[in-house]
C-alpha positions in Angstrom: 25.0 5.1 -19.6 26.9 2.2 -18.3 25.0 -1.3 -17.6 25.8 -4.3 -16.3 28.0 -6.5 -17.6 27.7 -10.4 -15.8 31.3 -11.5 -15.8 32.3 -15.5 -15.1 35.9 -15.7 -13.4 38.1 -18.5 -12.2 37.3 -20.8 -9.2 39.4 -19.2 -6.6 39.8 -23.1 -5.3 41.5 -24.0 -8.5 43.7 -20.7 -8.5 44.6 -21.3 -4.8 45.9 -24.9 -6.1 47.6 -23.9 -9.0 49.1 -20.7 -6.9 50.4 -23.0 -4.0 52.1 -25.3 -6.2 53.8 -22.7 -8.3 55.0 -20.7 -5.4 56.4 -23.8 -3.9 58.4 -25.2 -7.2 59.9 -21.7 -8.0 60.8 -21.4 -4.5 62.5 -25.6 -4.8 64.0 -24.2 -8.3 65.6 -21.0 -6.4 67.0 -23.2 -3.9 68.3 -25.8 -6.6 69.9 -22.3 -8.4 71.7 -21.0 -5.5 73.1 -24.7 -4.9 74.1 -24.6 -8.4 75.3 -21.2 -8.5 73.3 -19.7 -11.6 72.6 -16.0 -11.5 70.6 -16.3 -14.5 68.5 -19.1 -13.3 68.3 -17.2 -9.6 67.5 -14.3 -11.4 64.6 -15.8 -13.9 63.1 -18.0 -11.1 62.9 -14.7 -8.5 61.1 -13.0 -11.3 58.7 -15.6 -11.7 58.2 -16.0 -8.3 57.2 -12.2 -7.6 54.8 -13.1 -10.5 53.1 -15.8 -8.6 53.0 -13.6 -5.7 51.4 -10.8 -7.6 48.5 -13.2 -8.6 47.5 -14.1 -4.8 46.2 -10.7 -4.9 43.7 -11.8 -7.5 42.1 -14.1 -5.1 38.7 -12.5 -3.6 35.5 -13.9 -1.5 31.6 -13.5 -2.9 29.4 -13.5 -0.5 25.8 -14.7 -1.1 23.7 -12.2 -2.4 26.6 -9.6 -2.9 28.1 -8.8 -6.6 32.0 -7.8 -6.9 32.3 -4.8 -9.5 35.8 -5.2 -11.7 37.1 -2.8 -12.8 40.9 -2.2 -14.5 42.7 1.0 -13.9 39.6 2.9 -13.8 37.6 1.0 -16.6 34.6 -1.0 -15.9 35.1 -4.8 -17.0 32.2 -6.7 -15.3 30.2 -8.0 -12.4 31.0 -11.1 -10.6 27.4 -12.4 -8.9 29.1 -15.7 -8.3 29.4 -16.7 -4.4 32.2 -18.3 -3.5 36.1 -18.3 -3.2 37.1 -16.7 -7.0 40.0 -15.6 -8.8 40.2 -12.5 -11.4 42.9 -10.2 -12.6 45.1 -9.0 -9.5 45.0 -5.8 -11.2 41.2 -5.5 -10.9 39.6 -3.3 -8.5 37.0 -5.5 -6.8 34.2 -3.3 -5.4 31.4 -5.3 -2.9 27.6 -4.4 -3.8 25.0 -6.2 -2.2 21.8 -6.6 -3.8 19.9 -8.1 -0.6 16.5 -6.6 -0.1 16.8 -3.5 2.4 14.3 -1.2 3.7 14.2 2.3 4.5 11.6 4.3 6.9 11.7 8.1 6.2 11.1 10.4 8.7 8.1 12.2 9.5 7.6 15.0 6.8 5.1 17.8 7.4 3.5 18.7 4.1 0.1 20.1 3.0 -2.0 18.1 1.5 -4.1 19.0 -2.0 -6.5 20.8 0.0 -4.5 23.0 1.8 -4.6 21.0 5.3 -0.8 20.4 6.7 -0.7 16.8 7.5 2.2 14.8 9.0 3.2 11.7 6.8 6.1 9.1 6.8 6.9 5.8 4.5 8.4 2.3 4.4 10.6 1.7 1.2 11.5 -1.8 0.4 14.1 -2.1 -2.2 17.0 -4.0 -3.7 19.8 -3.2 -6.2 19.2 -4.6 -9.6 21.7 -3.0 -11.4 25.4 -3.1 -9.5 27.1 -0.9 -12.7 24.4 2.0 -12.5 23.9 1.9 -8.5 28.2 2.4 -8.4 28.8 4.7 -11.5 25.4 6.4 -12.5 25.1 8.3 -8.9 27.7 9.3 -6.2 25.8 7.5 -3.2 22.9 5.1 -4.3 21.9 4.8 -0.8 21.9 8.2 0.1 20.3 8.8 -3.4 17.1 6.1 -1.9 16.3 8.0 1.1 16.3 11.3 -0.5 14.6 10.1 -3.6 12.2 8.3 -1.5 11.3 11.7 0.9 10.8 13.9 -2.5 8.3 11.6 -3.7 6.5 11.4 -0.4 6.1 15.2 -0.2 4.8 14.9 -4.0 2.6 12.3 -3.1 1.5 14.4 0.1 0.6 16.8 -2.0 -1.3 15.7 -4.3 -4.1 13.8 -2.9 -6.3 15.1 0.3 -5.9 13.4 3.8 -9.4 12.2 3.6 -12.1 13.2 1.1 -14.8 15.9 2.0 -17.2 15.8 -0.9 -20.2 13.0 -1.8 -18.0 12.2 -5.2 -15.1 10.9 -3.2 -11.9 9.9 -4.9 -8.8 8.7 -3.9 -7.5 9.9 -0.7 -4.5 9.3 1.7 -6.5 8.0 5.0 -9.3 6.1 2.9 -7.4 4.2 -0.1 -4.3 2.8 1.1 -3.6 0.2 -1.4 -4.2 2.9 -4.3 -2.0 5.3 -2.2 0.7 2.8 -1.7 0.9 1.7 -5.7 1.3 5.0 -7.0 4.0 5.9 -4.2 5.8 2.7 -5.0 5.2 3.7 -8.8 6.8 7.4 -8.1 9.6 6.4 -6.4 10.4 3.7 -9.0 10.7 6.2 -11.7 12.9 8.3 -9.4 15.4 5.5 -8.5 15.4 4.0 -12.4 18.5 5.8 -13.1 20.6 4.5 -10.1 19.7 0.6 -10.7 17.1 0.3 -7.9 14.0 -1.4 -8.0 11.3 -0.8 -5.4 9.8 -3.5 -4.0 7.3 -2.3 -2.1 6.4 1.4 -0.5 3.9 1.6 2.3 3.0 4.9 4.2 3.6 4.2 7.8 2.5 7.5 9.3 0.0 9.6 8.4 -2.0 12.2 10.9 -2.8 15.7 11.0 -0.5 18.3 11.9 -0.6 18.8 15.8 -1.9 22.8 14.9 -5.1 21.7 13.3 -5.5 17.8 14.8 -8.2 19.4 17.5 -10.1 21.0 14.8 -9.9 18.1 12.4 -11.0 15.6 14.9 -14.5 17.8 15.7 -15.0 17.9 12.1 -14.7 14.0 11.6 -17.1 13.8 14.5 -19.5 16.1 13.2 -19.4 14.1 9.6 -19.9 10.7 12.0 -22.8 12.4 13.7 -24.1 13.8 10.4 -24.0 10.1 8.6 -25.3 8.9 11.7 -28.6 11.1 11.8 -29.1 10.2 8.0 -29.1 7.1 8.3 -31.9 7.4 11.5 -34.1 9.6 9.4 -34.0 7.3 6.5 -35.2 4.5 8.8 -37.6 6.4 10.4 -39.3 7.5 7.0 -39.3 4.5 6.3 -41.2 2.9 9.1 -43.7 5.7 9.0 -44.3 4.8 5.6 -44.7 1.5 6.4 -46.8 2.3 9.2 -49.3 3.9 7.0 -49.6 1.8 4.4 -50.6 -0.9 6.8 -53.1 1.2 8.5 -54.5 2.1 4.8 -54.7 -1.6 3.9 -55.8 -3.3 7.4 -58.6 -0.3 7.3 -57.5 0.3 10.6 -58.6 3.7 10.9 -59.2 5.9 8.2 -57.2 9.6 8.4 -57.1 12.9 7.2 -54.0 14.6 5.6 -54.3 16.7 8.9 -53.8 13.7 11.2 -51.5 11.7 8.8 -49.1 15.0 9.3 -49.7 14.8 13.0 -48.6 11.1 13.0 -45.9 11.6 10.9 -44.6 14.3 12.9 -44.9 12.5 16.1 -43.2 9.2 14.7 -40.4 11.1 13.5 -39.8 13.0 16.7 -39.8 9.2 18.8 -37.9 7.4 16.2 -35.0 10.3 15.9 -34.9 11.5 19.4 -31.8 11.1 21.2 -33.8 10.3 24.5 -36.8 7.9 24.9 -39.9 9.5 24.2 -42.4 10.5 27.1 -45.8 9.0 26.3 -49.0 10.9 26.5 -52.7 9.7 26.6 -55.3 11.0 24.3 -58.4 10.6 26.5 -60.6 13.2 24.5 -61.5 12.8 20.6 -58.9 12.3 18.1 -60.3 15.7 16.4 -60.4 17.9 19.5 
């Protein structure tokens, strides 16, 4: 595996001054040699001038948050991260690699969650290159590699968790645990991209929904679950109020009720407290026991 080697190269401004002076100096020396009809001098200074001309090809620019990967006849020799005008061996091949933070949004993928329900899921992945040598030499196209592996990790995540919990034990679910799911997604994508010299800054689900063919059925299921939860809360509160009412009657000696009358009272209070509509009062003008 090829690892990045940080390489410090010569300042381009210094090289610019040196090459300019050398080019002008050799041009003047060629002029003098021509005037003196010195064939050897002319040939020597022309060759030297050609060498200087070749050296001009060693100048290159490095932008902020960019790196230049240097290769000599196909061999990796290092990476320059220093921004500005730089000069290196003119025979180096200089390839630009951006180390800026980038983001990628996957398309909406259709997968089955861990319960077998078809869902639509998409994610946003924020990433950057941290090892330019691995990014350039270990994979064919690191940008395309990030996209494909991110979608593969998202598919695997979607099949590993349910859309929402359906039991009392709970557990992680795609909809109800966004922070934990985002962490799991980031870890899985990072594991897949480690060989490409890429680090994942953040990964979060950007779209999550049931597939259209079951969306209506799941909406009714969610509504039913919400109604059941609300009913449980109402019944729990009603039972507490009935118990409190019976305790108050006993403690204050308001009235003595046998078990049958207590049962009737409990039944009436629960009907009143748990009913969807307002109860209609009925006045009893006879004895309590008739």
